[in-house]
C-alpha positions as CSV (number, residue, x, y, z in Angstrom):
1,M,36.6,-30.6,-18.5
2,S,33.5,-28.5,-18.1
3,V,30.6,-29.9,-16.3
4,A,27.0,-29.3,-17.6
5,P,24.7,-27.6,-15.1
6,P,21.8,-29.7,-13.7
7,R,18.8,-29.7,-15.9
8,N,16.6,-28.3,-13.1
9,S,18.7,-25.4,-12.3
10,G,16.7,-23.1,-14.6
11,V,13.5,-24.3,-13.0
12,R,15.0,-23.8,-9.6
13,S,16.1,-20.2,-10.7
14,L,12.7,-19.4,-11.8
15,L,11.1,-20.8,-8.6
16,R,13.5,-18.7,-6.5
17,K,12.9,-15.6,-8.5
18,Y,9.0,-15.9,-9.0
19,G,8.1,-18.3,-6.3
20,Y,6.0,-15.6,-4.3
21,E,4.2,-14.8,-7.4
22,A,3.4,-18.4,-8.3
23,V,2.2,-19.2,-4.9
24,L,0.0,-16.1,-4.8
25,L,-1.5,-17.0,-8.2
26,L,-2.2,-20.5,-6.9
27,L,-3.9,-19.1,-3.8
28,L,-5.9,-16.6,-5.6
29,A,-7.0,-19.2,-8.3
30,S,-8.0,-21.5,-5.4
31,L,-10.0,-18.9,-3.6
32,L,-11.9,-18.0,-7.0
33,L,-12.6,-21.6,-7.7
34,F,-13.9,-22.2,-4.4
35,A,-16.2,-19.1,-4.7
36,A,-17.3,-20.2,-8.0
37,I,-18.4,-23.4,-6.8
38,T,-20.1,-22.3,-3.6
39,D,-21.7,-19.1,-4.9
40,R,-21.2,-18.0,-8.6
41,T,-22.9,-14.6,-8.0
42,F,-19.8,-13.7,-6.3
43,L,-17.7,-13.8,-9.3
44,S,-20.4,-12.1,-11.5
45,P,-19.2,-8.9,-13.3
46,A,-21.8,-6.8,-11.4
47,A,-20.7,-8.0,-8.1
48,Q,-16.9,-7.7,-8.7
49,W,-17.5,-4.3,-10.1
50,E,-19.4,-3.1,-7.0
51,M,-16.6,-4.7,-4.7
52,S,-13.8,-3.2,-6.7
53,T,-14.5,0.3,-5.2
54,H,-13.0,-0.9,-2.0
55,I,-9.6,-1.9,-3.2
56,W,-8.0,1.3,-4.5
57,E,-7.0,3.2,-1.3
58,M,-5.3,0.2,0.0
59,A,-3.6,-0.6,-3.3
60,I,-2.3,3.0,-3.6
61,L,-0.9,2.9,-0.1
62,A,0.8,-0.4,-0.7
63,L,2.9,0.9,-3.4
64,P,5.2,3.4,-1.5
65,M,5.1,0.9,1.4
66,T,6.8,-1.5,-0.8
67,L,9.5,0.8,-1.7
68,I,10.1,1.7,2.1
69,V,10.0,-1.8,3.1
70,I,12.7,-2.7,0.5
71,T,14.9,-0.1,2.2
72,G,14.5,-1.8,5.6
73,G,11.9,0.8,6.8
74,I,8.3,0.8,7.6
75,D,5.5,3.4,7.8
76,L,2.7,2.9,10.4
77,S,1.1,6.3,10.0
78,V,-0.4,6.2,6.6
79,G,-3.9,5.5,7.9
80,S,-3.7,8.4,10.2
81,T,-2.2,10.6,7.5
82,M,-5.2,9.6,5.4
83,A,-7.5,11.0,8.2
84,L,-5.7,14.1,8.6
85,S,-5.7,14.8,4.8
86,A,-9.4,14.0,4.7
87,V,-10.1,16.5,7.6
88,V,-8.1,19.2,5.7
89,L,-10.3,18.5,2.5
90,G,-13.3,18.6,4.6
91,M,-12.6,21.8,6.5
92,T,-11.4,23.7,3.6
93,Y,-14.6,22.9,1.6
94,Q,-16.6,23.8,4.6
95,A,-14.9,27.2,4.5
96,G,-15.8,27.8,0.9
97,V,-12.6,26.6,-0.8
98,P,-13.4,24.6,-4.1
99,P,-13.3,20.9,-3.5
100,Y,-10.4,20.2,-6.1
101,L,-8.3,23.0,-4.6
102,G,-9.1,21.5,-1.3
103,A,-7.9,18.1,-2.7
104,V,-4.7,19.6,-3.7
105,L,-4.2,21.1,-0.1
106,A,-5.0,17.7,1.3
107,I,-2.3,15.9,-0.8
108,F,0.3,18.6,0.1
109,T,-0.9,17.9,3.8
110,G,-0.1,14.2,3.3
111,A,3.2,15.1,1.8
112,A,4.2,17.3,4.7
113,A,3.2,14.6,7.2
114,G,5.3,12.1,5.3
115,A,8.1,14.5,5.0
116,L,8.3,15.1,8.8
117,N,8.4,11.2,9.2
118,G,11.4,11.3,6.7
119,A,13.1,14.0,8.5
120,F,13.2,11.9,11.6
121,V,14.3,8.8,10.0
122,A,16.8,10.2,7.6
123,R,18.2,13.2,9.4
124,L,17.8,12.4,13.1
125,R,18.4,8.6,12.6
126,V,15.3,7.6,14.8
127,H,14.0,4.1,13.9
128,P,11.1,4.4,11.6
129,L,9.0,2.0,13.8
130,I,9.2,4.4,16.6
131,V,8.7,7.5,14.5
132,T,5.8,6.3,12.7
133,L,4.1,4.8,15.8
134,A,4.3,8.1,17.3
135,T,2.9,10.0,14.4
136,L,0.2,7.3,13.9
137,A,-1.3,8.7,17.1
138,A,-0.3,12.3,16.7
139,Y,-1.8,12.7,13.2
140,R,-5.0,10.9,14.2
141,G,-5.3,13.0,17.2
142,I,-4.8,16.2,15.4
143,A,-7.4,15.1,12.9
144,E,-9.9,14.4,15.6
145,G,-9.0,17.7,17.4
146,V,-9.3,19.9,14.5
147,S,-12.6,18.4,13.3
148,V,-14.1,18.0,16.7
149,G,-15.2,14.6,15.5
150,K,-17.6,16.2,13.1
151,P,-18.0,14.8,9.5
152,V,-18.3,17.0,6.5
153,S,-20.6,15.9,3.7
154,G,-22.5,17.2,0.8
155,F,-19.6,17.4,-1.8
156,P,-20.8,18.3,-5.3
157,A,-21.3,15.7,-8.0
158,S,-18.4,17.2,-10.1
159,F,-16.0,16.2,-7.3
160,T,-17.5,12.8,-6.3
161,T,-17.1,11.7,-9.9
162,L,-13.4,11.4,-9.0
163,G,-14.1,8.6,-6.7
164,Q,-17.2,7.0,-8.4
165,G,-16.8,7.6,-12.1
166,N,-15.0,5.7,-14.8
167,I,-13.3,6.4,-18.0
168,A,-13.8,3.7,-20.8
169,G,-15.3,1.4,-18.3
170,I,-12.3,1.7,-16.0
171,P,-12.8,3.4,-12.7
172,I,-11.0,6.5,-12.3
173,P,-9.1,5.5,-9.0
174,G,-8.1,2.3,-10.9
175,L,-6.4,4.4,-13.7
176,I,-4.6,6.4,-11.0
177,F,-3.4,3.2,-9.4
178,A,-2.3,1.6,-12.7
179,V,-0.2,4.6,-13.7
180,A,1.4,4.7,-10.1
181,A,2.0,1.1,-10.1
182,A,3.6,1.2,-13.6
183,C,5.8,4.1,-12.5
184,A,6.9,2.3,-9.4
185,A,7.8,-1.0,-11.3
186,F,9.7,1.0,-13.8
187,A,11.6,2.9,-11.1
188,L,12.5,-0.3,-9.2
189,T,13.6,-2.3,-12.2
190,R,14.9,0.1,-14.8
191,T,16.6,3.1,-12.9
192,V,19.7,3.4,-10.7
193,W,17.4,5.0,-8.1
194,G,15.4,1.9,-7.9
195,R,18.4,-0.4,-7.6
196,S,19.6,1.9,-4.8
197,L,16.7,1.0,-2.7
198,Y,17.9,-2.6,-2.7
199,A,21.4,-1.7,-1.8
200,I,20.1,0.4,1.1
201,G,18.0,-2.5,2.4
202,W,20.9,-4.9,2.2
203,N,23.4,-2.6,3.8
204,E,22.7,1.0,4.5
205,T,26.1,1.8,5.7
206,G,27.8,0.2,2.7
207,A,25.3,2.0,0.4
208,R,26.1,5.4,2.0
209,F,30.0,4.8,1.6
210,S,29.5,3.7,-2.1
211,G,28.2,7.2,-2.8
212,I,24.4,6.5,-2.7
213,P,22.3,9.4,-1.0
214,T,20.8,7.3,1.4
215,Q,19.2,10.1,3.6
216,R,17.9,11.9,0.5
217,I,16.2,8.7,-0.7
218,Q,14.7,7.7,2.7
219,A,13.3,11.3,3.2
220,A,11.8,11.2,-0.4
221,L,10.2,7.7,0.3
222,Y,8.4,8.9,3.4
223,T,7.3,11.9,1.6
224,L,6.0,9.7,-1.3
225,A,4.2,7.6,1.2
226,G,2.5,10.7,2.7
227,S,1.6,12.1,-0.6
228,A,-0.1,8.5,-1.5
229,A,-2.0,8.6,1.7
230,G,-3.3,12.1,0.8
231,V,-4.5,10.8,-2.6
232,A,-6.1,7.9,-1.0
233,A,-8.0,10.4,1.2
234,V,-9.2,12.3,-1.7
235,L,-10.3,9.2,-3.5
236,F,-12.1,8.0,-0.3
237,V,-14.0,11.3,0.4
238,A,-15.0,11.6,-3.2
239,R,-16.2,8.0,-3.2
240,R,-18.2,8.4,0.1
241,S,-18.8,12.0,-0.3
242,T,-18.0,12.4,3.4
243,A,-14.7,13.6,5.1
244,R,-14.2,12.1,8.6
245,A,-11.4,12.0,11.1
246,D,-11.9,8.2,11.6
247,I,-11.1,7.1,8.0
248,G,-8.1,4.8,7.3
249,Q,-8.2,3.1,10.6
250,G,-6.3,-0.3,10.1
251,M,-5.3,0.7,6.6
252,E,-1.5,0.6,7.5
253,L,-2.0,-3.1,8.6
254,D,-3.5,-3.9,5.3
255,A,-0.8,-2.2,3.2
256,I,1.8,-3.7,5.2
257,T,0.3,-7.2,5.0
258,A,0.0,-6.8,1.2
259,V,3.7,-5.8,1.0
260,L,5.0,-8.7,3.3
261,L,2.6,-11.4,1.6
262,G,3.9,-10.1,-1.8
263,G,7.5,-11.2,-1.0
264,A,9.1,-8.2,0.5
265,S,11.4,-8.8,3.4
266,I,10.9,-6.8,6.6
267,F,14.6,-6.7,7.0
268,G,15.0,-5.1,3.5
269,G,16.7,-5.8,0.3
270,R,13.9,-7.7,-1.2
271,G,10.4,-7.0,-2.7
272,R,8.7,-6.3,-6.2
273,I,5.7,-4.5,-7.3
274,G,4.3,-7.5,-9.0
275,G,4.1,-9.5,-5.8
276,T,2.5,-6.6,-4.0
277,L,-0.2,-6.2,-6.7
278,L,-0.9,-9.9,-6.5
279,S,-1.3,-10.0,-2.8
280,V,-3.4,-6.8,-2.8
281,L,-5.9,-8.8,-5.2
282,L,-5.7,-11.9,-2.9
283,I,-6.4,-10.0,0.1
284,H,-9.3,-7.9,-1.3
285,E,-11.0,-10.9,-2.7
286,A,-10.5,-13.0,0.6
287,R,-12.0,-10.1,2.4
288,E,-15.0,-9.4,0.1
289,W,-15.7,-13.3,0.0
290,V,-15.9,-13.3,3.9
291,S,-18.1,-10.3,4.0
292,W,-20.4,-11.6,1.2
293,R,-20.7,-15.1,2.5
294,W,-21.1,-14.4,6.1
295,E,-21.9,-10.7,6.3
296,R,-19.8,-10.1,9.2
297,D,-17.0,-7.4,8.8
298,E,-15.3,-8.3,12.0
299,L,-14.2,-11.5,10.4
300,N,-12.0,-9.7,8.1
301,L,-9.6,-9.0,11.2
302,I,-9.1,-12.8,11.0
303,V,-8.5,-12.7,7.4
304,I,-5.8,-10.1,7.7
305,G,-4.1,-11.9,10.7
306,T,-4.1,-15.1,8.7
307,M,-2.5,-13.4,5.7
308,L,0.3,-12.0,8.0
309,I,0.9,-15.5,9.3
310,L,1.0,-16.7,5.7
311,S,3.5,-14.0,4.8
312,V,5.8,-15.1,7.6
313,L,5.5,-18.8,6.4
314,L,6.2,-17.9,2.8
315,N,9.2,-15.8,3.8
316,A,10.6,-18.7,5.7
317,A,9.9,-21.3,2.9
318,L,10.7,-19.3,-0.3
319,S,13.2,-16.7,0.9
320,P,17.0,-17.3,0.7
321,D,18.9,-16.6,3.8
322,K,20.1,-13.1,3.7
323,S,23.2,-13.8,5.4
324,K,24.3,-16.3,2.7
325,E,23.9,-14.2,-0.2
């Protein structure tokens, strides 16, 4: 005699699967409703368009960070890699190299920095926290030393359009991010490579013995994160028309917060691009609201700290016990 499943089993399954996204949507809607009640100009198209320029670099960094965290890793050096890539772009332009060629060199610099992280993590088996904490300081120091702390500005309008222009009303950095997000989501959900990331996060040793090339995948992920930092640096320089060694400070904290708040587990094996996208939007709107309302950017540190605490609480409340699955 078969026993019918409980009527609410489907609801529980949906909540378990999409609980993070539902909570994030609720928080975002509550924030926007509160903003609309207290100051409607914050939600005006003109204001949102102006503030949208601040989101793309962090959003681009959060995509490969999601993939890395799913495997149980972390990359604390992406902000410093941004700075190093920006300095390469600035110095090559100062030396007479066309800015778009300098942008390619900057992205290659980011990829090389990420590949070095990947080599230590995948080949030498050094914990990613230790490796990227060391390169966080090293890459920033190299950027400061090579540039002697001097900014490079005066980039031509043909280059700054990359960070300031739009196509069919959509910012060019937004289009770059949309393509990257679609590719990341497809890779995670529709490819064997994407499913391998979850397997590595759950049990790296088991994944390796099952034939998954764990070292190759880990090396590729850190290289990808470095490349994304290079792209973010190019977009930042194009938007500000200035290359400096102090850009990207705290960007790694923003990206990690977005990933964890979006439902990824710091222990690996869990995470989705959709959750990261919603958390990026939530963090962006919260920070912009604080700056808009009180005009004190230092309060944004409180926002990020609050979001980190919230991510811990959401993980505890909505995540199943990994040991029981």
